[in-house]
VORODREN-481169 format. One record per residue (C-alpha): residue number from 0; residue in one letter; x, y, z. Coordinates in nm, 2 decimals, padded with zeros to 4 digits. Layout:
BEGIN
R;pos;code;x;y;z
R;NUM;a;X;Y;Z
...
//
This chain:
BEGIN
R;pos;code;x;y;z
R;0;m;09.92;16.98;22.07
R;1;n;09.57;16.89;22.21
R;2;v;09.56;16.60;22.45
R;3;y;09.23;16.46;22.58
R;4;l;09.25;16.27;22.91
R;5;d;08.90;16.29;23.04
R;6;n;08.80;15.95;22.91
R;7;n;08.61;15.84;23.23
R;8;s;08.37;16.12;23.15
R;9;t;08.32;16.05;22.78
R;10;t;08.52;15.91;22.49
R;11;k;08.57;15.99;22.13
R;12;l;08.38;15.79;21.87
R;13;d;08.59;15.51;21.73
R;14;p;08.60;15.57;21.35
R;15;k;08.46;15.23;21.28
R;16;v;08.17;15.30;21.51
R;17;k;08.11;15.64;21.36
R;18;e;08.10;15.48;21.02
R;19;i;07.82;15.24;21.12
R;20;l;07.63;15.52;21.31
R;21;c;07.62;15.73;20.99
R;22;e;07.57;15.46;20.74
R;23;t;07.27;15.30;20.92
R;24;t;07.06;15.61;20.94
R;25;d;06.89;15.48;20.63
R;26;i;06.77;15.18;20.83
R;27;f;06.48;15.37;20.98
R;28;g;06.18;15.13;20.96
R;29;n;05.95;15.03;21.25
R;30;a;06.08;14.69;21.36
R;31;n;05.73;14.58;21.47
R;32;v;05.56;14.59;21.13
R;33;i;05.58;14.36;20.83
R;34;y;05.66;14.59;20.54
R;35;q;06.01;14.57;20.40
R;36;q;06.16;14.86;20.59
R;37;g;06.04;14.71;20.91
R;38;i;06.17;14.36;20.82
R;39;d;06.52;14.51;20.73
R;40;t;06.53;14.70;21.06
R;41;r;06.43;14.39;21.26
R;42;a;06.70;14.18;21.09
R;43;k;06.97;14.44;21.16
R;44;l;06.85;14.48;21.53
R;45;n;06.87;14.10;21.57
R;46;e;07.23;14.11;21.45
R;47;a;07.31;14.39;21.70
R;48;y;07.14;14.19;21.98
R;49;d;07.34;13.88;21.90
R;50;t;07.67;14.08;21.89
R;51;i;07.59;14.25;22.23
R;52;y;07.48;13.92;22.40
R;53;n;07.79;13.73;22.26
R;54;s;08.03;14.01;22.36
R;55;l;07.90;14.03;22.72
R;56;n;07.84;13.66;22.74
R;57;a;07.47;13.70;22.84
R;58;s;07.24;13.40;22.83
R;59;d;06.95;13.39;22.58
R;60;n;06.72;13.37;22.88
R;61;d;06.84;13.71;23.01
R;62;d;06.72;14.05;22.89
R;63;i;06.92;14.34;22.77
R;64;v;06.70;14.65;22.75
R;65;f;06.83;14.95;22.55
R;66;t;06.82;15.28;22.74
R;67;s;06.94;15.63;22.68
R;68;s;07.22;15.60;22.94
R;69;t;07.35;15.43;23.25
R;70;t;07.17;15.70;23.45
R;71;e;06.84;15.58;23.31
R;72;g;06.92;15.22;23.37
R;73;n;07.03;15.29;23.73
R;74;n;06.70;15.47;23.80
R;75;a;06.50;15.19;23.64
R;76;i;06.66;14.92;23.86
R;77;i;06.64;15.12;24.19
R;78;k;06.29;15.24;24.13
R;79;t;06.18;14.88;24.05
R;80;f;06.23;14.81;24.42
R;81;l;06.07;15.13;24.53
R;82;d;05.76;15.03;24.33
R;83;m;05.76;14.69;24.50
R;84;f;05.80;14.85;24.84
R;85;l;05.51;15.09;24.77
R;86;k;05.30;14.79;24.66
R;87;g;05.36;14.61;24.99
R;88;s;05.67;14.39;24.94
R;89;g;05.78;14.46;25.30
R;90;k;06.14;14.51;25.17
R;91;n;06.24;14.87;25.25
R;92;h;06.62;14.85;25.27
R;93;i;06.88;14.90;25.00
R;94;i;07.26;14.86;25.04
R;95;s;07.50;15.07;24.84
R;96;c;07.84;15.23;24.87
R;97;v;07.98;15.58;24.93
R;98;a;08.18;15.56;24.60
R;99;e;07.87;15.54;24.38
R;100;h;07.79;15.78;24.10
R;101;s;07.52;16.05;24.15
R;102;s;07.29;15.84;23.93
R;103;i;07.27;15.59;24.21
R;104;k;07.28;15.82;24.51
R;105;a;07.00;16.05;24.37
R;106;p;06.74;15.78;24.31
R;107;l;06.83;15.63;24.65
R;108;s;06.76;15.96;24.81
R;109;y;06.43;15.96;24.62
R;110;c;06.35;15.62;24.77
R;111;k;06.42;15.75;25.12
R;112;s;06.16;16.02;25.07
R;113;f;05.90;15.74;25.05
R;114;g;06.02;15.57;25.37
R;115;m;06.29;15.33;25.24
R;116;e;06.62;15.30;25.42
R;117;v;06.97;15.31;25.26
R;118;t;07.29;15.18;25.40
R;119;y;07.61;15.33;25.24
R;120;l;07.91;15.10;25.29
R;121;e;08.24;15.29;25.35
R;122;t;08.55;15.22;25.15
R;123;d;08.91;15.16;25.26
R;124;k;09.22;15.34;25.14
R;125;n;09.21;15.12;24.83
R;126;g;08.86;15.24;24.75
R;127;l;08.71;14.89;24.83
R;128;i;08.42;14.79;25.04
R;129;n;08.46;14.55;25.33
R;130;l;08.28;14.22;25.25
R;131;d;08.22;14.14;25.62
R;132;e;08.05;14.48;25.66
R;133;l;07.83;14.40;25.36
R;134;k;07.73;14.07;25.51
R;135;a;07.65;14.24;25.84
R;136;a;07.44;14.51;25.67
R;137;i;07.20;14.26;25.51
R;138;t;06.87;14.21;25.69
R;139;e;06.54;14.03;25.61
R;140;k;06.41;14.36;25.47
R;141;t;06.70;14.42;25.23
R;142;a;06.55;14.45;24.88
R;143;l;06.86;14.53;24.67
R;144;i;07.24;14.56;24.68
R;145;s;07.38;14.81;24.44
R;146;i;07.76;14.84;24.41
R;147;l;07.95;14.99;24.12
R;148;m;08.20;14.77;23.94
R;149;a;08.47;15.04;23.90
R;150;s;08.48;15.40;24.02
R;151;n;08.49;15.68;23.77
R;152;e;08.68;15.90;24.02
R;153;t;08.95;15.67;24.16
R;154;g;08.94;15.36;23.92
R;155;a;08.90;15.13;24.22
R;156;i;08.76;14.79;24.11
R;157;q;08.52;14.63;24.35
R;158;p;08.52;14.24;24.40
R;159;i;08.19;14.20;24.20
R;160;k;08.20;13.82;24.19
R;161;d;08.24;13.80;24.57
R;162;i;07.96;14.05;24.62
R;163;a;07.73;13.85;24.39
R;164;k;07.80;13.53;24.58
R;165;i;07.71;13.70;24.91
R;166;a;07.40;13.85;24.76
R;167;r;07.30;13.52;24.61
R;168;g;07.35;13.34;24.94
R;169;a;07.13;13.59;25.11
R;170;g;06.86;13.58;24.84
R;171;v;06.90;13.95;24.77
R;172;p;06.91;14.08;24.41
R;173;f;07.24;14.25;24.31
R;174;h;07.30;14.54;24.07
R;175;s;07.63;14.67;23.95
R;176;d;07.68;15.00;23.77
R;177;g;07.93;14.90;23.50
R;178;a;07.97;15.23;23.32
R;179;q;08.34;15.24;23.37
R;180;a;08.41;14.88;23.32
R;181;i;08.35;14.79;22.96
R;182;g;08.65;14.86;22.75
R;183;k;08.89;14.87;23.04
R;184;i;08.85;14.53;23.21
R;185;k;08.68;14.21;23.08
R;186;v;08.31;14.20;23.14
R;187;d;08.15;13.85;23.14
R;188;l;07.80;13.87;23.27
R;189;t;07.76;13.50;23.32
R;190;d;08.08;13.48;23.52
R;191;l;08.00;13.79;23.73
R;192;d;07.66;13.64;23.82
R;193;v;07.49;13.98;23.87
R;194;d;07.12;14.02;23.85
R;195;y;07.15;14.37;23.69
R;196;f;07.43;14.55;23.50
R;197;t;07.41;14.90;23.35
R;198;f;07.63;15.07;23.09
R;199;s;07.65;15.35;22.84
R;200;a;07.81;15.34;22.49
R;201;h;07.98;15.67;22.51
R;202;k;08.21;15.54;22.78
R;203;f;08.37;15.29;22.54
R;204;h;08.39;15.49;22.22
R;205;g;08.03;15.45;22.11
R;206;p;07.77;15.73;22.07
R;207;k;07.59;15.93;22.34
R;208;g;07.23;15.87;22.39
R;209;i;07.24;15.49;22.39
R;210;g;07.31;15.24;22.67
R;211;g;07.17;14.92;22.82
R;212;v;07.05;14.74;23.13
R;213;f;07.11;14.37;23.17
R;214;i;06.84;14.19;23.36
R;215;k;06.91;13.83;23.46
R;216;a;06.63;13.58;23.38
R;217;n;06.35;13.60;23.63
R;218;a;06.49;13.91;23.81
R;219;p;06.21;14.16;23.89
R;220;f;06.18;14.47;23.68
R;221;v;05.93;14.75;23.65
R;222;p;05.95;14.97;23.35
R;223;l;06.06;15.32;23.41
R;224;v;05.92;15.44;23.08
R;225;h;05.57;15.33;23.00
R;226;g;05.40;15.31;22.67
R;227;s;05.37;15.06;22.39
R;228;k;05.41;14.70;22.51
R;229;n;05.55;14.57;22.18
R;230;v;05.88;14.75;22.23
R;231;m;06.15;14.55;22.41
R;232;g;05.90;14.31;22.56
R;233;g;05.73;14.60;22.74
R;234;k;06.03;14.67;22.95
R;235;r;06.09;15.02;22.80
R;236;a;05.86;15.21;22.58
R;237;g;05.95;15.46;22.31
R;238;s;06.09;15.44;21.95
R;239;i;06.42;15.25;21.94
R;240;y;06.73;15.44;21.85
R;241;n;06.81;15.20;21.57
R;242;n;07.15;15.33;21.44
R;243;g;07.26;15.40;21.79
R;244;i;07.21;15.04;21.88
R;245;f;07.39;14.92;21.57
R;246;a;07.68;15.15;21.66
R;247;m;07.68;15.04;22.03
R;248;a;07.70;14.68;21.92
R;249;k;08.01;14.75;21.72
R;250;a;08.16;14.95;22.01
R;251;i;08.10;14.67;22.26
R;252;e;08.24;14.41;22.02
R;253;m;08.56;14.61;21.99
R;254;a;08.59;14.72;22.35
R;255;n;08.52;14.39;22.53
R;256;n;08.73;14.16;22.32
R;257;d;09.04;14.00;22.46
R;258;m;09.27;14.19;22.22
R;259;n;09.15;14.53;22.34
R;260;i;09.15;14.43;22.71
R;261;a;09.51;14.31;22.67
R;262;y;09.61;14.63;22.49
R;263;m;09.45;14.84;22.77
R;264;k;09.63;14.64;23.04
R;265;n;09.97;14.63;22.87
R;266;h;10.01;14.93;22.64
R;267;i;09.78;15.19;22.80
R;268;g;09.87;15.06;23.14
R;269;a;10.24;15.13;23.07
R;270;l;10.15;15.48;22.95
R;271;r;09.95;15.54;23.27
R;272;d;10.24;15.42;23.48
R;273;k;10.48;15.65;23.29
R;274;l;10.25;15.95;23.36
R;275;e;10.21;15.85;23.72
R;276;e;10.59;15.83;23.78
R;277;l;10.62;16.18;23.65
R;278;i;10.35;16.31;23.88
R;279;l;10.50;16.14;24.18
R;280;s;10.84;16.28;24.10
R;281;i;10.71;16.63;24.15
R;282;p;10.75;16.73;24.52
R;283;d;10.44;16.73;24.74
R;284;t;10.22;16.52;24.52
R;285;k;10.01;16.22;24.59
R;286;s;09.82;15.95;24.39
R;287;y;09.54;15.71;24.51
R;288;v;09.46;15.34;24.50
R;289;p;09.73;15.08;24.43
R;290;k;09.77;14.99;24.06
R;291;d;09.66;14.63;24.10
R;292;k;09.32;14.74;24.25
R;293;r;09.26;15.02;23.99
R;294;l;09.16;15.05;23.63
R;295;n;09.46;15.06;23.39
R;296;n;09.37;15.39;23.24
R;297;i;09.35;15.63;23.53
R;298;v;09.57;15.84;23.77
R;299;v;09.40;16.04;24.04
R;300;a;09.64;16.29;24.19
R;301;s;09.67;16.57;24.44
R;302;f;09.92;16.86;24.42
R;303;k;09.98;17.04;24.75
R;304;g;09.87;17.40;24.74
R;305;i;09.69;17.37;24.40
R;306;e;09.31;17.37;24.37
R;307;g;09.18;17.13;24.12
R;308;e;09.01;17.40;23.91
R;309;a;09.33;17.60;23.89
R;310;m;09.51;17.29;23.76
R;311;l;09.23;17.23;23.50
R;312;w;09.26;17.59;23.38
R;313;d;09.63;17.59;23.33
R;314;m;09.62;17.25;23.17
R;315;y;09.35;17.37;22.93
R;316;q;09.56;17.67;22.84
R;317;n;09.82;17.42;22.73
R;318;g;09.58;17.21;22.53
R;319;i;09.54;16.93;22.79
R;320;s;09.19;16.82;22.90
R;321;i;09.15;16.66;23.24
R;322;s;08.88;16.67;23.51
R;323;t;08.82;16.70;23.88
R;324;g;08.59;16.48;24.08
R;325;s;08.29;16.32;23.92
R;326;s;08.27;16.39;23.55
R;327;c;07.89;16.46;23.58
R;328;s;07.93;16.71;23.87
R;329;s;08.27;16.87;23.82
R;330;e;08.11;17.22;23.81
R;331;d;07.99;17.19;24.17
R;332;l;08.34;17.27;24.30
R;333;e;08.29;17.05;24.60
R;334;a;08.54;16.81;24.75
R;335;s;08.52;16.46;24.61
R;336;a;08.33;16.24;24.86
R;337;v;08.48;15.94;24.69
R;338;v;08.84;16.06;24.75
R;339;e;08.75;16.16;25.11
R;340;a;08.62;15.81;25.16
R;341;l;08.98;15.69;25.10
R;342;g;09.07;15.87;25.42
R;343;e;09.18;16.20;25.26
R;344;e;09.14;16.54;25.41
R;345;t;08.86;16.76;25.26
R;346;a;09.11;17.03;25.16
R;347;i;09.32;16.79;24.97
R;348;a;09.03;16.59;24.83
R;349;n;08.91;16.92;24.68
R;350;a;09.24;16.95;24.49
R;351;t;09.24;16.61;24.32
R;352;v;09.25;16.58;23.95
R;353;m;09.19;16.29;23.72
R;354;f;09.40;16.18;23.42
R;355;a;09.20;15.92;23.23
R;356;l;09.36;15.76;22.92
R;357;s;09.19;15.57;22.64
R;358;r;09.30;15.32;22.38
R;359;f;09.36;15.62;22.15
R;360;t;09.61;15.79;22.39
R;361;t;09.97;15.80;22.24
R;362;h;10.33;15.81;22.37
R;363;e;10.36;16.15;22.21
R;364;e;10.07;16.29;22.42
R;365;i;10.21;16.15;22.74
R;366;e;10.55;16.30;22.65
R;367;y;10.38;16.64;22.59
R;368;i;10.22;16.63;22.94
R;369;m;10.55;16.53;23.10
R;370;e;10.70;16.85;22.94
R;371;k;10.42;17.08;23.05
R;372;l;10.30;16.95;23.39
R;373;p;10.61;17.04;23.60
R;374;k;10.60;17.39;23.47
R;375;i;10.23;17.43;23.54
R;376;v;10.27;17.31;23.89
R;377;e;10.57;17.54;23.95
R;378;r;10.37;17.84;23.81
R;379;i;10.06;17.79;24.02
R;380;r;10.25;17.72;24.34
R;381;g;10.45;18.03;24.28
R;382;i;10.13;18.24;24.32
R;383;s;09.95;18.01;24.57
R;384;m;09.86;18.16;24.91
R;385;t;09.81;17.82;25.06
R;386;y;10.11;17.62;24.94
R;387;a;10.35;17.73;25.21
R;388;k;10.08;17.70;25.48
R;389;q;09.95;17.35;25.40
R;390;k;10.12;17.07;25.58
R;391;a;10.35;16.87;25.35
R;392;f;10.27;16.53;25.22
R;393;s;10.50;16.29;25.04
R;394;a;10.43;16.09;24.73
R;395;y;10.20;15.79;24.79
R;396;v;10.44;15.51;24.68
R;397;e;10.29;15.20;24.84
R;398;e;10.35;14.94;24.58
R;399;h;10.23;15.17;24.30
//
């Protein structure tokens, strides 16, 4: 049996989405011209826009700009405020969080090379920032607050509405990287009251190469990609990925509806809990972030004496796909800074692995893992030179 549990990295195409992606390749016209192919394309794009706006509950006054990925959207938002700083805004400070994805941290590092300052808020053992620390970090020179909605590494869900309220009260624009949110928890952009929100279709069973950035009405935005001004209101140049947009619209409609969110919470959440119970029944194991503060699809666990890469290899040999650390940097073989931020030791943070389920995960797949995992742990520990030397730790059972 082959079991795929790396769904915080990327997801399989939903068959209904795949059908639209393939069928609409014939809708290829330039939407900005008046011949028939362009008219047909514009009509279909308008339908897709309506679907995405309605699914995410965005206002007609807001903008949703199509991008290639969350990474592009994150860069566009952050570099908007770098551009404003370089043009004399006087705002040289950005607040973020240690749990952010590299697509936030890397452009923030780039901003620092131009003289901007960045404050990274720490997280507690639940993976959450402290709101009082956020308030204290805001200064008159703070240009932007950027806090992810949910962690791809731990599943910790940040209090986005509370953060937005603090940002709004301080007059500071607020961006949230929502790559891990859509399809797992309900995303209502009007209710969240964020200024910016970024996402990628391949995280919720859509195609790779298409994503979006939500820009609240009147929020500042400087295009990252320059070119023709008649594309997306001049906010991003380049030919539009037509059938990718059509497919993403269907993916969002399916992922963010109440029925799917309930299914993820109840059915997939129950499968996740079953898997986690098995993991914690194995001696010297540990999981992270209480369930009520974590996405319903993920278990992050450490196994004493077992390096994450060793676990990945043995799981792979048994047809099971999981990951370590950030899905975009798992080849770096470095300890997870996000897990370390929970208070974990570096040696153990380096041994964490992620089991990320999707709406396509089955009972049979979880049963298969439950059969294989204890044998895998026993085998690796049997040849481990560090297992007997590491200090023991018991299962993390605090109201999981």
